[in-house]
C-alpha positions, 0 to 999 in steps of 0.5 A: 334773484337779479334785476328783471328776473321773475320769481314764478313757476315755469308755467307762469313765466311762459304765460307772462312771456306770451303776454309780453309777445302779444303786448309788444306786437299789438300795442296792448290790443290796440291793433286793427290787424287780425289773424289770417282768415278771421275778420275782427268782428268774428273775433270780437264775438268769439271772445265775448269782448263786444268791441273791447280790446286788451286785458281789462279793455286797455285802449292805449298804444299804437297798435304795435307800430313802434315795436314793428319799426324797431324790431321787424323780425321779432314782430313777425315772429310774434305774429306767427306765434299768435297765429300758431297758438291761436291768440286773439290779437285784440284780447290776448287770450286763446281763441281755443280756450275761449271756445272750450269755456263757451262749450263748458258753459253751455254744458253747465247750462244744459245740466242746470236745465236737466238737474237744477240741484247738480247745477247748484253744486257745480256753480258753488264749486266754480265760485270757489275756483274763481276767487281773486288772488290775495294782495301782498298785505293780506298774504303777509299780515301775520309777519307784519304784526309780528314785526310791529310787536318786535319793534315795539319790544325793542323800542320799549327796552331801548327807552327803558335802558336810558332811565 
């Protein structure tokens, strides 16, 4: 590992690279520019953002103006990429995935109306998938406990040898 490298799977690195392209050219979603043929209002309704922009409603940035001024070729390439991948400039999320998720939610709602017991099972299964990622501390708590015990034993021996 070196400075600036990312320890992640190839899929995660591609996702992060895509988010970087989006962030640079849209200023974190603060841009007013839209994809060709789609007004901003339609994108906000499709993405379910209700006027919010960026990941977690981030409203910082210059709309990508500074990036465009410094690297105009890269900016245009990023916009072409966003258009080909159908990435919403205001949210940074895939419009195709959002449409698929909306259809899946409609299907689950239709199944719930038809068979409530199966819908409960589906919702229970989905709840286990949507678990938030663990923090570094919770992932490594046992290593931290072991290191603390080891440090205590070392300190006790060092102090015991001085007497």
